[in-house]
N, C-alpha and C positions, 0 to 999 in steps of 0.2 A: 654490443647489443645485436639483436637479430636483424636479418635482411629486411630492409624497408619495403621491398617489392611485394611482400605478402602481408603487410600490416595495414589494417584499417585505422586511419588516423582520426583524431578527435577534431570536430569542427570548432571554429570560433563561436563564442556565445556565452550565455549565462547558465550556470549549473547549480542546482540545489545541493548544498553541502549537508548530507544526512549522516549516516554512520560511516560510509566510506565512498570514495570515488577515485577512479583511475583515468588519467588522461594520457594519450599517446601522441607524440609528435615525431617527426623524422629524427631518429637517433636520440630521442629524449623521452623519458618516462616520468610522470608526475603522479604521486599518490597522496590522498588525504585519508586519515583514519581518525575516528572519534576515540579518544583515550579516556575521557571522563565526560560528565554531563556538561562541563563548561570549557572543554579544551579539545583541540584536534592536533594531530601530528601531521607534518608536511615532509614529504620525501621527494627529491628530484635527482635523477641521474642524467647527465647530459652526454653529448656525443664524444666527449673526451674522457669519459669515465669518472668525472668529478661528481661527488655526491654532496647535496645540500640537504640538511635536516633542520626543521624548526618546530617549535611548539607554539600553537596559536590559541591563547585564551579567548573565549567568546562570552558575551553577556546575554546573548539571545539565542534561542533555538532556531530562529529564522535567519540563517546565514547562507549566503550564496557566494559563488566565485564567478569571475568572468575571465575567460581566455580571449585575448584580443591582440591584433597586430599593433605594434608601437613603433616609434621612430628609432632608427638604427644608431643609437648614440651611446650604448652602454658597454659594448664589447669591442675590443679587449679591455677598455677602461673608458670612463666618461671624462673626456678631455675637451670637448668642443660642442657647439650647437650647430655647426655648419656641415653641409654635405657637398661633396665634390663628385659630380656625375660626369664620367668621361664616356662619350658616345662611341660605340664601336664603328660607326660610320659618320663622316662629316655631313652636315646639312648645308646645302648651298641655296641661297636666295638671291635672285636677281634684284636690280634696283627697284625700290618702292613696291615690294611685294611682301606677302605673308603666307604662312603655312601653319597647319596644326598637325602635331605628331603625338604618338603615344610612346612612352619609354618605360622599361621595367626599372623599379626603384627598390633597393634592399630594405628589408624590415627586420625587426626583432619581434618577439612575442612576449606580452606581459601577462602575469597572473595577478588578478585583483581580488581583494576580499571586499564583498559588498554587504553592508549592514546599515540599516537606518538611512538609506539613500546616499551613503558615503562610499567612496571607492578608494581603498587603501592599496598602494602598490606593494604586493607581497614578494614578487620575484619576477625575473625576466630571463629569457633564454634566446639564443640564436641557433637556428638550424643550419647555418652556413658559416661556421667559425673560420674555415680556411680562407674565406674571401673577406673577412672583416679586418680592415686595415686603415691606417691613417695616410693622409696625403697633405702636402703643403701647397697652397695656392699663393703665388707671389714669391718675393725674394726670401732667402733664408733668414734675414734679420728682421723683416717687417711683415712677412707673409701671414696668411691665415691658416691655422691648423684645421683640417677637415677630416671627417670620415670620407674615405675614398671608395669608389666602385666604378668599374668599367661595365657599362650597361648596354643592352641591346634594344632595338626598336620593337614595339609591340603593335599588333593590329587593332586592338580595341581593349576595353576594360576587362574582358574575360581572358585575355592572353597573358597569363602570368604563371610563375612557378609557385604553387600554394605553399604557405608557411615560410617562404624565402624572399619573395618579391611582391610588391604592390605595383599597380599600373598607374602612371601619372600622365596627364595630358599637358603638353607644352605648346603654347602658341608663340611662334617666332615671327617677328615683324622687322623688315629691313627698311628703314626710312631714308637710307642714304642713296645717293645718285649713282651708285656703282654696286656690282654684285659683291657678296660677302659670304664666307663660310663660317660656321660655328661648330665646334667639336666638343664643347664642355659647358657645364653650367655649375656655378657655385652659389649657394643660397643658405640662409638660416632656416633649417627644416622645422624648428620649433613653431614657426608660423603656419605649418601645414598639418591639418587634421587628417586622420585615417578613418576608413570605414571598411566594414567587412560584411560578407555574406557567405555562409558555410565556410569553406576553406580559402576563399578568395579575398583579396584586399585591394582597395584603391585609395588614392591620396589626393588631397587638394593639388590643383595644377599650378602652373607657372606661366607668366607672360614675359618673353624676352624681347626687348625693343633695341635693335641695333641702330645707333645714331652717332653723329659726329658732334663732339663738343670741343670748340676751339680747333686745335690741330690733332685731336686725339679721337680715335674710334673707340666707342664704349658700347657695352650691352647693359641696359637697365633691366633688372630681374625683379618681378613682383609676384606675390602669391595671388592665385585665383581660387576663391572658395567654391567647392562643389555643391550642386543641388542634387541630392540623391536620396533614395529611400533605403539605402543600405544602413546598417547599424553603425553609429559613431563609436569609436574606441574611447575609453576613458583617457583623460589627460591629467597629468600631474606636474609637468615641467612648466616653469614660467616662460611666457612668450618673450621674444626679443622686442626691444624698444622700437625697431624699425621694421617695416614690412617690405622693404626692398633693398637691393644690393646692386652695386655697379661692378662689372668686370671689364677688363681691357680686352680688346679684340686684336688678334694677331694679324 
């Protein structure tokens, strides 16, 4: 596909599906064409040259599509609901202290068919396939399979790579009587909603509480819901039964 530097990419949002529409993302092209009064064709070519084609029957002339950031759980295959974020720099907290940071978090992009107030998941893409990989948290026999990403710190909610990353706020609290470093976080990302504005995306935050339980140092990880006027992405996955997770501290 052509050089991304000279391409004007499509923003996230809702689009009217009339006779035809073309959406352009980094290394990805999506086209809808009306082929009859009650059907559209769908064409998508991704960054690896893979082509996906579908026929979409419709019952109503009032059909829309929504392009929105989604959780990074589909590529290269859907195998887990957990995300493993490895920070590029360790965070050190002295005893009985707390800090708030922003980190970049990988995303994928969903294409949704909107009709009669329903949102059907039509397709999804990743604009960063080379960095979409799995990681194992814990031992080989009992560990948790996760989507893995090494992530950098962000300055605020506007500091992200459009179409590739969202920004997440993480509050870290050390309740122990000695200093402690943290370099990663593992959590079920199906508890975290995403929001978008133009080409930017943000995601519900986390609170990490470092504490001692018996003779073991642990980190309790819980989701923090955002209050924002950004548009919420559609959701179709089931949420996890628990809204928190415990990690061991090294």
